NUMAR-333539 format. One record per residue (C-alpha): residue number from 0; residue in three letters; x, y, z. Coordinates in Angstrom, 2 decimals. Example, Ala and Ser with C-alpha at 12.3 -4.5 7.8 and 13.67 -1.06 7.14 Angstrom:
BEGIN
+--------+-------+---------+---------+---------+
! kedren ! vexti !       x !       y !       z !
+--------+-------+---------+---------+---------+
!      0 !   Ala !   12.30 !   -4.50 !    7.80 !
!      1 !   Ser !   13.67 !   -1.06 !    7.14 !
+--------+-------+---------+---------+---------+
This chain:
BEGIN
+--------+-------+---------+---------+---------+
! kedren ! vexti !       x !       y !       z !
+--------+-------+---------+---------+---------+
!      0 !   Unk !  -14.04 !  -57.67 !   28.19 !
!      1 !   Unk !  -11.56 !  -55.48 !   30.09 !
!      2 !   Unk !  -11.33 !  -51.92 !   28.74 !
!      3 !   Unk !   -7.91 !  -50.95 !   27.43 !
!      4 !   Unk !   -6.43 !  -47.43 !   27.39 !
!      5 !   Unk !   -3.17 !  -45.66 !   26.77 !
!      6 !   Unk !   -1.81 !  -42.22 !   27.56 !
!      7 !   Unk !   -0.49 !  -40.06 !   24.76 !
!      8 !   Unk !    2.04 !  -37.32 !   25.50 !
!      9 !   Unk !    2.16 !  -34.74 !   22.74 !
!     10 !   Unk !    4.56 !  -31.79 !   22.61 !
!     11 !   Unk !    3.30 !  -28.81 !   20.61 !
!     12 !   Unk !    6.14 !  -27.05 !   18.79 !
!     13 !   Unk !    5.96 !  -23.25 !   18.74 !
!     14 !   Unk !    5.37 !  -21.66 !   15.34 !
!     15 !   Unk !    6.82 !  -18.25 !   14.65 !
!     16 !   Unk !    3.43 !  -16.53 !   14.70 !
!     17 !   Unk !    4.20 !  -13.45 !   16.83 !
!     18 !   Unk !    6.18 !  -10.41 !   15.69 !
!     19 !   Unk !    8.29 !   -8.64 !   18.32 !
!     20 !   Unk !    6.47 !   -6.04 !   20.41 !
!     21 !   Unk !    8.52 !   -2.86 !   20.66 !
!     22 !   Unk !    7.99 !   -0.14 !   23.25 !
!     23 !   Unk !    9.92 !    2.95 !   24.23 !
!     24 !   Unk !   10.54 !    2.76 !   27.99 !
!     25 !   Unk !   12.73 !    5.84 !   28.42 !
!     26 !   Unk !   13.89 !    8.66 !   26.17 !
!     27 !   Unk !   15.83 !   11.91 !   26.41 !
!     28 !   Unk !   13.91 !   14.74 !   24.77 !
!     29 !   Unk !   17.16 !   16.51 !   23.88 !
!     30 !   Unk !   20.82 !   15.51 !   23.70 !
!     31 !   Unk !   23.69 !   18.01 !   23.84 !
!     32 !   Unk !   25.93 !   18.09 !   20.77 !
!     33 !   Unk !   28.95 !   17.63 !   23.05 !
!     34 !   Unk !   27.53 !   14.44 !   24.61 !
!     35 !   Unk !   30.27 !   11.83 !   24.97 !
!     36 !   Unk !   30.16 !    8.56 !   23.06 !
!     37 !   Unk !   28.08 !    6.04 !   24.96 !
!     38 !   Unk !   25.51 !    8.58 !   26.22 !
!     39 !   Unk !   22.14 !    6.85 !   26.52 !
!     40 !   Unk !   19.51 !    8.51 !   24.36 !
!     41 !   Unk !   16.67 !    5.99 !   24.78 !
!     42 !   Unk !   15.84 !    2.58 !   26.23 !
!     43 !   Unk !   13.70 !    0.26 !   24.13 !
!     44 !   Unk !   11.99 !   -2.96 !   25.21 !
!     45 !   Unk !   11.51 !   -5.63 !   22.53 !
!     46 !   Unk !    9.66 !   -8.80 !   23.47 !
!     47 !   Unk !    8.42 !  -11.72 !   21.40 !
!     48 !   Unk !    5.77 !  -14.08 !   22.77 !
!     49 !   Unk !    7.18 !  -17.00 !   20.79 !
!     50 !   Unk !    9.56 !  -19.43 !   22.47 !
!     51 !   Unk !   13.09 !  -20.58 !   21.68 !
!     52 !   Unk !   14.73 !  -19.20 !   18.56 !
!     53 !   Unk !   11.39 !  -17.77 !   17.40 !
!     54 !   Unk !   11.39 !  -15.47 !   20.44 !
!     55 !   Unk !   14.98 !  -14.20 !   20.17 !
!     56 !   Unk !   15.01 !  -10.56 !   19.04 !
!     57 !   Unk !   17.67 !   -8.31 !   17.49 !
!     58 !   Unk !   17.15 !   -4.54 !   17.16 !
!     59 !   Unk !   18.90 !   -2.18 !   14.77 !
!     60 !   Unk !   18.81 !    1.33 !   13.37 !
!     61 !   Unk !   20.01 !    2.65 !   10.00 !
!     62 !   Unk !   23.83 !    2.60 !    9.68 !
!     63 !   Unk !   24.13 !    6.23 !    8.56 !
!     64 !   Unk !   23.34 !    7.70 !   11.99 !
!     65 !   Unk !   25.72 !    8.81 !   14.76 !
!     66 !   Unk !   23.99 !    6.37 !   17.13 !
!     67 !   Unk !   24.10 !    2.65 !   17.79 !
!     68 !   Unk !   21.87 !    0.01 !   19.38 !
!     69 !   Unk !   23.24 !   -2.13 !   22.19 !
!     70 !   Unk !   21.58 !   -4.96 !   24.08 !
!     71 !   Unk !   21.60 !   -4.13 !   27.80 !
!     72 !   Unk !   19.53 !   -6.78 !   29.58 !
!     73 !   Unk !   17.13 !   -9.44 !   28.40 !
!     74 !   Unk !   14.58 !   -7.79 !   26.08 !
!     75 !   Unk !   16.06 !   -4.29 !   26.66 !
!     76 !   Unk !   18.11 !   -2.26 !   24.20 !
!     77 !   Unk !   19.88 !    1.08 !   24.57 !
!     78 !   Unk !   20.17 !    3.71 !   21.86 !
!     79 !   Unk !   23.59 !    5.31 !   22.42 !
!     80 !   Unk !   25.55 !    8.19 !   20.95 !
!     81 !   Unk !   28.21 !    6.50 !   18.79 !
!     82 !   Unk !   30.16 !    9.53 !   17.57 !
!     83 !   Unk !   30.04 !   13.30 !   17.72 !
!     84 !   Unk !   26.84 !   15.23 !   17.14 !
!     85 !   Unk !   26.88 !   18.60 !   15.40 !
!     86 !   Unk !   23.68 !   20.63 !   15.80 !
!     87 !   Unk !   24.67 !   23.05 !   13.05 !
!     88 !   Unk !   24.78 !   20.17 !   10.55 !
!     89 !   Unk !   21.82 !   18.11 !   11.89 !
!     90 !   Unk !   19.56 !   19.54 !   14.57 !
!     91 !   Unk !   16.98 !   16.76 !   14.62 !
!     92 !   Unk !   16.96 !   12.98 !   14.06 !
!     93 !   Unk !   13.93 !   10.85 !   13.26 !
!     94 !   Unk !   15.18 !    7.37 !   14.18 !
!     95 !   Unk !   13.35 !    4.17 !   13.27 !
!     96 !   Unk !   14.22 !    1.13 !   15.39 !
!     97 !   Unk !   13.63 !   -2.20 !   13.63 !
!     98 !   Unk !   13.37 !   -5.36 !   15.74 !
!     99 !   Unk !   13.41 !   -8.77 !   14.08 !
!    100 !   Unk !   13.02 !  -12.22 !   15.61 !
!    101 !   Unk !   15.19 !  -15.22 !   14.72 !
!    102 !   Unk !   12.28 !  -17.36 !   13.53 !
!    103 !   Unk !   11.73 !  -18.73 !   10.04 !
!    104 !   Unk !   10.52 !  -16.67 !    8.35 !
!    105 !   Unk !   11.69 !  -13.79 !   10.54 !
!    106 !   Unk !    9.02 !  -11.35 !   11.71 !
!    107 !   Unk !    9.76 !   -7.65 !   12.13 !
!    108 !   Unk !    8.33 !   -4.67 !   14.00 !
!    109 !   Unk !    9.31 !   -1.03 !   13.72 !
!    110 !   Unk !    9.15 !    1.84 !   16.20 !
!    111 !   Unk !    9.76 !    5.51 !   15.29 !
+--------+-------+---------+---------+---------+
């Protein structure tokens, strides 16, 4: 008898099993209250080891702050002054950055 064989090609589909990894790559220790809108306060790197949609990350901060998050380059986000700062009203901010992937279910990481 002649042995028979066949090749099987199997694609493994990525599961959303990795939460984003968030790291602070650059930060200003102090920001002047007269800093113009758009001043960079920090640069955050958010990476997800998953592929495709599972690896796409969005970062955000609470809406009640005078700052905003903006995507700058792949996996990098900038924390920017969005509107005027007033040291006499608020002299210190403790900002939590939340990064969430686009997988199902979405996985989240937080950086203070």
